[in-house]
LUMFI-231802 format. One record per atom (N, C-alpha, C): y, x, z. Coordinates in steps of 0.2 Angstrom, whole numbers, plus 5000, padded with zeros to 4 digits. Example, Ala and Ser with C-alpha at 12.3 -4.5 7.8 and 13.67 -1.06 7.14 Angstrom:
497250665039 497850625039 498450665039 498950645035 499550685036 500050645039 
end
This chain:
436950604563 437250584567 438150564566 438350604560 438950604557 438950544554 438450524549 438350464546 438250394551 437850424556 437650354561 438350334565 438950384568 439650374569 439850344566 439950354559 440450324554 440250244554 439550234552 439350144552 439250124558 439350174565 439150124570 439950114572 440550144570 441050134569 441450074566 441350074558 441549994554 440949964558 440349944560 440049894562 440549844567 440649904572 441149894577 441749844575 442149884570 442549854569 442549784565 441849764560 441849724558 441649674563 441349684568 441249634575 442049604576 442349634577 443049624580 443349594576 443349614570 443749554567 443549514563 442849504565 442549424562 442449384568 442449434574 442449374577 442949384585 443049434585 443749444591 444249414586 444749434582 445149424579 445349404574 444549354572 444749324566 445149254567 445349224571 445649164570 446449174571 446649234573 447249264571 447349294566 446849344562 446849344554 446949274549 446549234552 446549154549 447249104550 447649124555 448149094556 448649134552 448549194553 449249224546 449049214541 448549214539 448349194531 448549114529 448449064534 448648994533 449349014533 449549034538 450349044537 450649034532 450549104528 450649124522 450449064514 450149014517 450048964512 450248894513 450648904518 450948834523 451448814519 451648754516 452248744514 452648684519 453348694521 453748664526 454048614522 453948554519 454448504516 454848474518 455548484520 456048434525 456048364519 455848304525 455948234523 456448204524 457348204519 457848194520 457648104525 458048084530 457948024532 458847974531 458647924526 459247894523 459647864529 460347884525 460847854531 461047784531 461047764538 461147684536 461647654534 461747574532 462347554528 462647534534 463347524532 463747484535 463847424531 463947364534 463847294534 464547244537 464647194532 465047154535 464847104538 465147054541 464847004547 464246954542 464446954537 463946914535 463446944530 463247014533 462647054530 462847074523 463447084520 463547104513 463847174516 463747224509 463647294509 464447314509 464647354513 465547394513 465247464511 464647484513 464447554512 463747574513 463447614507 462847634509 462747684504 461747704506 461647764502 461147754496 461147784490 461047784485 460447854485 459847834483 459447894481 459847924474 459647994475 460148034470 459448114469 459648164465 459448214465 459948264465 459548344469 459948384468 459748454463 459848494461 459548564456 459648624459 459248644461 459448724464 458948754459 459248824461 458748884455 458648934459 458248974457 457949044460 458149084455 458649134454 459249164450 458649234448 458349244453 457749304452 457449284446 457149224447 456349204441 456949164434 457649164435 457849164429 457849224422 457549204416 457649264411 458249264408 458449204405 459049194402 459549134403 459949174408 460449114410 460849104406 460949124401 461449094396 461149054392 460549044390 460049004386 459848934392 459748944397 459748884401 460348864404 460848894404 461348864405 461648794400 461448824392 461648784389 461148714389 460348734392 460048664390 460348614397 460648654403 460848624408 461548584407 462048604405 462548594403 462548524400 462248514395 461948454391 461848384395 461748414401 461548344406 462148374411 462248384414 462648394421 463348404419 463448404411 464148414409 464748354414 464348284414 464648234417 464948214424 464748274429 464648284433 464948334437 465648344430 466048414434 465848464435 465248474433 464948564431 465148604426 465248664426 465548694421 464948744418 465048744413 464548814410 464448874412 465148894411 465348964417 464948984425 465048914427 464748904435 464048914435 463648874430 463048874429 462748954429 463048974422 462949054422 462949094428 463649084433 463549124437 463049114441 463049044444 462549044449 461749084447 461549064441 460849074439 460749144436 461249174437 461349264436 461049294441 460549344441 460249364447 460949404453 460949384458 461449424461 461149434468 461549474472 461549484481 462049424485 461549434490 461849384496 462549424497 462749384503 463349404506 463349474509 462749484513 462749564513 462649604507 462649604502 462649654497 462149674496 461449664500 460749694498 460349644496 460249594500 459849544497 459649504490 459349514486 459249474482 459449384482 459749334479 459649274482 459249254478 458949194482 457949164477 458149084478 458849064481 458948994481 459748984483 459948944475 460848924475 460748874473 460948814475 461348754473 461548744467 461448714461 461848714453 462148634454 462148584457 462348524459 462148474461 462448434466 461948374471 462248304467 461848274470 461948194467 462048164462 461648184458 461548164451 460948124451 461048074444 460748014446 459948014444 459647974447 458848004447 458648024438 458747964436 458647984429 458748064426 459248074428 459548154425 459248204428 458848204435 458648224440 457848224436 457448174432 456948184429 456848214423 457448224419 457648254414 457448314414 458048354420 457848424422 456948444423 456748384426 456148404430 455748424423 455748364419 455348364412 455248424408 455748494411 455948544406 455348594409 455048584414 454448614418 454948694420 455448714420 455548774421 455348804429 454948844429 454848874436 455548874441 455948914438 456448914440 456948884444 456848824440 457148764444 456948734448 457148684451 456848654458 457448584458 457048534457 457348444458 457348424463 457548414469 457248354475 457648334477 457348264481 457848194484 458448214487 458848194485 459648204489 459948104490 460548114492 461148034491 461648034491 461747994489 462447984490 462847914495 463547934496 463547864499 464247834493 463947754493 464447734488 464547674493 465247644491 465547594492 465647544488 465447494486 465447434481 465847404479 466447404483 467147384485 467647434482 467347494481 467947534479 468347574484 468847534486 469447544493 469347504498 468947454498 468847394501 468647414508 469047414514 469047434518 469047514521 469347544517 469147624517 469447664521 469947614526 470247644530 469947654538 469447584537 469247574541 468147604542 468047604537 467447624534 467447704536 468147744532 468047814534 467747854529 467347914529 466947924522 466547994527 466148024524 465748064524 465848144522 465548194524 465548264518 465148264513 465448284507 464948274500 464148284501 464148334505 463348364501 462848344508 463048374515 462748344519 462948294524 463248244521 463348164523 463448154530 463848204534 464148184540 464648164539 464748124545 465348074546 465948094548 466648094543 467048134544 467748094548 467848044547 468247964547 467947904551 468347874552 468147794554 467547784555 467147714554 466747714558 466147764555 466047804549 465647834545 465747904551 466147914555 466247954560 465847944567 466347884569 466147844575 465347844577 465047824573 464347784572 463847844569 464047904570 463647954564 463147964567 463047964572 462347994576 461747924576 462147864574 461847794575 461747794566 462047814561 461947814554 461447854554 461547924556 461047974551 460547974552 460047954554 459447944556 459148014557 458548004557 458048094558 457748114552 457748164550 457448194545 456548204546 456248184541 455448194542 455148274540 454648264541 454348364540 453748354535 453448374532 452848374527 452648454527 452048464530 451748544532 451148534527 451048574522 450448574518 450248644516 449548634513 449248704512 449148714505 449448764504 449648774496 449248814492 449048824486 448848884483 449248914480 449048974473 449649004470 449448974464 450048994459 449948994451 449848934449 449448914445 449148844443 448948804449 448848814455 448648784462 449248794465 449848784464 450348794467 450648714470 450048684472 450148604475 449748594483 449448534485 449448544490 448548544490 448148574494 447348584492 447348534495 446648514492 446248454494 446048474501 446048454505 445348484513 445948504515 446448534514 446948594518 447248544522 447548614527 447948594532 448648554531 448648494533 449348454532 449448424539 450148414541 450348384544 451148354542 451148254543 451548224540 451848194548 452448234548 452948184552 453648154547 453348074546 453848024544 454448034545 455048024540 455848024543 455947954546 456547954548 456647894555 457247884550 457347824545 457947824543 458447804549 459247814545 459647794550 459847704552 459947694557 460047634558 460747604553 460847524551 461447504549 461947484555 462447474554 463047454557 463547404554 463347334558 463647274555 464447264559 464947234557 465547264558 465747184558 466147174562 466547104563 466947074557 467347134550 467547124546 467147064542 467647044538 467446964533 467646994527 467047014522 467247054517 467947034512 467646964510 468046904507 469046914510 468846894517 469546894519 469746984519 469447034521 469647074520 470047104514 469847074509 470047084501 470547044500 470646984503 471146964502 471746984506 471747024511 472247034516 472547104513 471947144513 472047194510 472747194501 472347144499 472847154492 473447114494 473347074497 474147044499 474647094503 474447134506 474747194509 475047244504 474447264501 474647324494 475447254488 475247214486 475647184483 476347164485 476347154493 476947154496 477447214497 477047254499 477447314502 477547384495 477047384490 477047424484 477947404482 478147344478 478847344477 479347374483 479047364489 479747374495 479847464498 479147494493 479247584492 479047574500 478447544504 478447574510 477847624511 478047664516 477747724518 477247724521 477147644523 476447654527 476747574527 475947514529 475947474531 475247454535 475247404541 474647374543 474547314542 474047284543 473847204544 473147184546 473147154552 472647144556 472647064557 471947034556 471746974556 471446984563 471346944570 470946924574 470846854577 470146864578 469846784581 470246794587 470646714588 471046724595 470546734602 469946684601 469446684607 469246744608 468746774604 468346834602 468746884603 469146884599 469646964597 469047004593 468646984590 468347004585 468947034576 468947074575 469447104571 468847054563 469247004561 469147004554 469347024549 469947064549 470147104543 470447154545 470747214542 471047264545 471247314538 471847314537 472047334531 472347394533 472347444529 473047494529 473347524524 473947534521 474347544516 474747614515 474547654512 474247634506 473347644507 473047614504 472347644505 471947684501 471347714501 471147764498 470447754495 470247774490 469447774488 469047834490 468647834494 468147884496 467947904491 467747884483 467447914476 467947974474 468647964476 469148014473 469448034480 469048054484 469448084491 469948144488 469748174484 470148254482 470848224478 470848154477 471648144475 472148114480 471848124486 472148074491 472248104497 472748114500 473348164505 472848134509 473048194512 472548174522 472848124525 473248104523 473748074530 473548014528 473547994521 473247904517 472747904522 472147944524 471647914525 471247904531 471947914536 471747894542 471947814543 471547784547 471747704549 472447704552 472947664548 473547664551 473847614557 473247564558 473447514563 473147534570 472547614569 472547644577 472847704577 472947734572 473147814574 474047804574 474147764570 475147784570 475247754574 475947784579 476247744584 477047724580 477247684583 478047674583 478247634588 478847634588 479347584593 479047524590 478947464595 478847384593 479347364592 480047374594 480547334595 480447264596 480847194593 480647154597 480047114598 479347114595 479047104595 478647104602 479147174607 478947174613 479347124620 479847094614 480147034619 479646974622 479046974619 478646914621 478346944628 478247024630 478047054634 478547024641 479047054639 479647034645 479646964647 479646904641 479546854644 479046834647 478346844644 477946824648 477746864657 478046904656 477946934663 478546904668 478946894665 479546834669 479446774673 478846754665 478646684667 478246674671 477846724673 477246734677 477446764682 477846784685 478246794691 478746744694 478746704690 479146644692 480046664691 480046724687 480846734687 481346674682 480846634678 481246594674 480646554673 480746494670 480446444668 480546404661 480146344660 480446344653 480846304651 481246284657 482146264657 482646294659 482546384659 482946414663 483446444656 484146454660 484546464654 484946534658 485146574654 485246634653 485946654652 486446674655 487146694653 487046754647 487346744641 487246794637 487946824633 488046884635 488846914634 488746944627 489246964625 489246984619 488847074617 489047084624 488747144625 488547184631 488047234631 487747244638 487947314639 488047354642 488047444642 487547444647 486947494647 486647534650 486747614649 486647654656 486947704652 487647724650 487347774644 487747784638 487747754632 487447694631 487147644626 487447584628 487747544623 488047484623 487447454618 487247374620 486847344617 487247294616 486947254607 487347214606 486747164603 487047114601 486747054595 486847084590 486547044585 486847024577 486546944575 487146894575 487946904576 487946904584 488446924586 488446924594 488746854596 488546874604 488746794606 489446804610 489746744611 490446764615 489946754621 490646804627 490346834633 490546744637 489946754640 489746664645 489446624641 489146644635 488646594633 488146584636 487846534636 487146514641 486646494633 486146524636 485646524630 484846504632 484546464629 483946454632 483646504633 482846514635 482446554633 481946554624 481846494624 481846514617 482146534611 482846494614 483246524610 483446614610 483346624616 483346714616 482746744611 482346704611 481846734607 481846724597 482246644599 482046634592 482846684588 483146704591 483546724589 483546814590 482946814594 482946884595 483346934600 483746904605 484546914607 484246984611 484647034611 484347084615 484647084623 485347074623 485747054627 485447004632 485146944629 484846894634 484046924636 483746964631 483146984633 483147054640 483947094640 484047124645 484147104651 484447054651 484547014657 483946984660 483446954656 483046934660 482647004663 482447034659 482347114661 482447134669 483147124667 483747174675 483247114681 483147054678 482947004686 482347014687 481747054681 481147054684 481047144686 481247194683 481347244687 481047294683 481147374686 480747414680 479847424682 479847424689 479347404692 478847354689 478947304689 478547244687 478447264680 478947274676 479047274668 478247324668 478447394668 477847434666 477147414668 477047384676 476547344677 476347294672 476747244669 476347204664 476447244658 476747294656 476747324649 475747354650 475647394656 474947394657 474447364657 474447304659 474247214659 474147204652 474547224648 474447204642 474247254637 473847304638 473547354634 473947414634 474647414634 475047474632 474947544636 474947604631 474747644635 474047674635 473647634632 472947654633 472547644628 472247684623 472047664618 471447594619 471347544613 470847484614 470347504614 469947544613 469447574610 469147524605 469447504601 469247444596 468747474592 468447544590 467747554588 468047644583 468447654584 468447694577 468747764581 468747824578 468847884582 469847884580 469947954583 470747974581 471147914585 471047864588 471447804590 472047864595 472647824593 473147834600 473447784604 473347824611 473547774617 474147774616 474747774611 475247764611 475747794619 476247774620 476547794626 477047744630 476947764636 477347734640 477647754646 478347754647 478847794650 478747744658 478347794662 478447774669 479147744673 479147714678 479847694680 480147754682 479747794686 480147874688 480447914682 480247894676 480647924671 481247884667 481447844669 481647814667 482447864666 482847834660 483347894660 484047814663 484547834661 485047774663 485247714658 485047734650 484947684644 484347644646 483747674649 482947634647 483047574649 483547534653 483247474655 483647424651 484047464645 484347424639 483747434635 483447494633 483147514627 482347484628 482047494633 481347474634 481347394633 481747374636 481447294637 481347264628 481747294625 481747264618 481447324613 480947344618 480447384612 480747454609 481247494612 481447564610 481147594617 480847674614 480847714619 480247704621 479647654618 478847644617 478647654613 478047684614 477747704606 476947654607 476847614603 476247584602 476047584596 475347564595 475047544589 474947474586 474947474580 474847394580 474347344581 473747394583 472947364585 473447344593 473647384598 473847384603 474347304604 474747304598 475247244599 474847164598 474447174593 473947134590 473647104595 473447144599 472947154606 473547094611 473947124612 474647074617 474547004615 474747014607 474746924605 474046904605 473646944607 472846914607 472846874614 473046904619 473146894624 473546824625 474146814624 474346764623 474146694619 473946714615 473446644612 473046654616 472546694620 471846644622 472046634628 472546614631 472746574635 472746634643 473046694642 473246734646 472646794648 472146804643 471646824645 471746894640 471746944641 471747004639 470847014634 470747024629 470147054628 470247104623 469847134625 469747204619 469447184614 469947204609 469647194602 468947254600 468847214595 468347244592 468047244587 467747304584 467647304576 466947294574 466447304579 465647314578 465247244582 464847214577 464647164582 463847174583 463447234579 462747244581 462647314577 462047334581 461647394575 461047374574 460947344568 460247344565 459747404565 459447404569 458647464569 458347464561 457847514559 457747524552 457147444553 456947424559 456247384559 456747324558 457347314559 457647254558 457947234564 457747254570 457847244579 458547254578 459047214582 459847204583 459947224591 460447274590 460747274598 461447274598 461747234601 462447254602 462847294608 463547324605 463847364607 463947334615 464247384619 464247364627 464847294626 464847264632 465247194632 466047234632 466347184629 467147194629 467347194638 467947234638 468347234643 468647154644 468847144650 469247094649 469747074653 470347064655 470747044662 471247004662 471346964668 471846924667 472646934667 472946914662 473446954663 474046884664 474046814661 474446774660 474046724663 474146664669 473846614669 473846564664 473346534662 473246474657 474046444655 474246404660 474746364660 475346404657 475446484660 476046524659 475946534651 475346554647 475246564642 475346504637 474946454637 475446404636 476046384635 476446394640 477246404640 477446454635 477346524635 477446554630 477646554624 476946524623 476746514614 477146454612 477346394617 477746364615 478546354614 478746444618 479346454616 479246514609 478846524609 479046564603 478846514596 478646454597 478746414590 479446424588 479746434592 480446424589 480746464585 480446524586 480646594582 480446564574 480146524572 480046494565 479946434561 480346384570 480746324568 481546314569 481646354575 482646324576 482946344570 483746334570 484046354566 484246414567 484446454561 484646534561 484046564565 483446534567 482946584569 482746654565 482546704567 482246774561 481546744559 481046704561 480646714559 480446634554 480946614550 480746544545 480246574542 480446634539 479846644533 479346654536 478946644541 478246654545 477946584542 478446524542 478346444543 477646424538 477046404541 476746364535 476846284537 476846264530 476846194529 476246154536 476346114540 475846054542 475446114548 475646174549 475546224555 475946224559 475846234567 476346254571 476246304573 476646374570 476646444572 477046464578 476746514582 477146534587 477046614586 477446654587 477646714586 478346774585 478246814584 478946864584 479046904581 479746944576 479846954572 480147014575 479947094573 480147144576 480547174570 481047234573 481447274568 481547344573 481147404572 481247474575 481047514570 481047564576 481147644571 480247684572 480347734568 479747774568 479847854570 479447864577 479647894581 479547974577 479948024576 479748084572 480248134574 479748204576 479748244579 480548244585 480348204588 480848204593 481248164592 481448134585 482048074585 481448034579 481848004577 481447944573 481747954565 481347934560 481147944553 481647904550 481947894544 482347864542 481847794538 482247744538 482147684538 481947644544 481547594544 481347544549 480647524547 480447504556 479847474556 479747394559 479447374553 479747324553 479147264554 479047214559 478447184561 478647104561 477847064560 477847004563 477246994566 477046954572 476346964573 476646874578 476046834576 476046764577 475346724576 475346684580 474546644579 474746544577 474046534575 474046494572 473346454571 473346384576 473946334575 474246344584 474846354586 475146374590 474946334597 474746284597 474346224602 473746234602 473446274598 472746284601 472446344595 472846404598 472546454591 471946484592 471846494583 471046514582 471146574578 471746614577 471646694575 472546704574 472546764576 473046804576 473146844570 473746854570 473946904563 474346944562 474247004562 474947054564 475247084556 475747094555 475947144552 476447184552 476347254550 476947294553 477047354547 477747374544 477747404539 478247464541 478347514537 478947564538 479247564530 479747534530 479947544525 480847564525 481147564520 481847624518 482147574521 482247534520 482547474526 482347394525 482547344531 482247284531 482347234539 481747194538 481847164546 481347114546 480947134549 480247074551 480347024548 481046984547 480846924545 480946904539 481146944536 481246954528 480246994523 480247044528 479847074525 478947074526 479047064536 478447054535 478146974537 478746954538 478546864540 478246844533 478346874529 478146834521 477346864523 477346894523 476446944522 476246894527 476346884531 476046854539 475846764534 476446744533 476146664531 475746674527 475546714521 475146734516 474646754519 474446774521 473646814527 473646754529 474046724536 473746664540 473446604535 473946594531 473646534527 472946544525 473046584520 472146614517 471646614524 471846634529 471246634533 471146564536 471546534537 471646454540 471146424535 471246434527 471046394523 470346414522 470146484524 469446514523 469246484528 469346474536 468946464540 468846364541 469146354535 469246264537 469546234542 470146274546 470546294551 471046204547 471046154550 471646104549 472046094554 472746074554 473146054558 472946004563 473246024569 472945964576 473345904574 474045904570 474345844571 474745844576 474645864582 475045864585 475845884584 476445884587 477245874586 477445954590 477745964585 478046034587 478446024593 478546064597 479046054604 479646054601 479946004607 480945984605 481146064609 481346104604 481746154608 482446174605 482846194608 483546214607 483746294609 484146304607 484546384607 484946374612 485546344612 485846314619 485746254622 485646264630 485546204632 486246154632 
end
């Protein structure tokens, strides 16, 4: 009876295991035999407007180790160091990582440790050929910029190992570029059968590569503008400088350079401040390039017209501050509007602004895009700062019209002159033309915002007045002139805000358009230098960049005669 009871119990248990619990035990056994291999998705490329690669990912390898499986760390380190030395790996670090050790909790054995990332495929194959079970060599990738530092402040960079965007387009469009990793789950054996089992369980979810981002930038023009900016600013010991080239009709950014630039491949040698895009993240007082806003607003409101003359005295006092010109005019001097712009008269501009009024000036500052981000397509863009009329101090009616006490970015001011060039229509500047999916399908970003600031006729009259800056006697912008072309633009000299005051040195600018009678391109140059003026520092750089742009795109002079302007009636 006892034997029968034992056999009955065993029989019942066998039935339970084989019938009732069989699927659970089988699933548990299968779970132990499954490998979950992540299939990394390659990151999308960043291209110029013609499809040239600005940055892309190249396939590499990483090497990892199971320290508990290493019998002789010293000997293995010698073998690996002969291959990995060129990647900045030290032998002592290899020994440390491959020696059995505990995890952060001090109890658990570490079974996986990275030795090196992003090594060449050929070197990864050499390590694989060693057939050392403790080592794992698998797919990796790294970002590569063929142009070294070309447009680096725009492109930005990624983190080194996981390639997450940290700055620039890489950060702004990280979710688009990154893609989605795949997964390969398969059944494997042990020992010699440590490989996918034929007819075993298998599930494959392919990786979905990231999309590519095509920019509006022309790589060839970018190289020329970036090189010119560096050549001009290095001898002047500029703290920073910017250059922007815009298509006057579409407001596409054709080139956008910051000085000094940096190379993402040598990121460790670059100060963090040098990595940002100076065109959108750095704010400064615009100075006299702001005067075009005053004159445009006054023209639009009917306060002045092309034939208006203004009484300009030797000085004017607002609050506790006295404003003068260099050189000062005699009291009671009559000046034309083109003359005020050509000589960059502070006193004359303040006189016009007085008639315009602070509320209207503030309204037009906002219409021209000051005080808000352009959303050109980069992260960390500053909105700048405008002082509302109810916050003005006693000296504000003098300082603000001439571009002091206003914080702007180079991109904001370039967009101001873009509106003047585009017959008074402000169009949001843009850096991105389209997103290209892995299958080649292209999609465009949201439509650019637009708004009417000036009537077309008013914008044309303002452009004509701004031509005097490069043509009239004693004008501040002679060095921006290009033989054969009509140039409309404005010089500016101001300061860089710093900790509630101003930094040493001057912020000098020239922004202009050509051909002035039918603008095709706008070029804006700004620099922070130990000392100088917009006409002597920024204007020559503008001339070189605009000449290159016009030549590159086959823009010939229209042949029209420049306007007959004068400083005094």
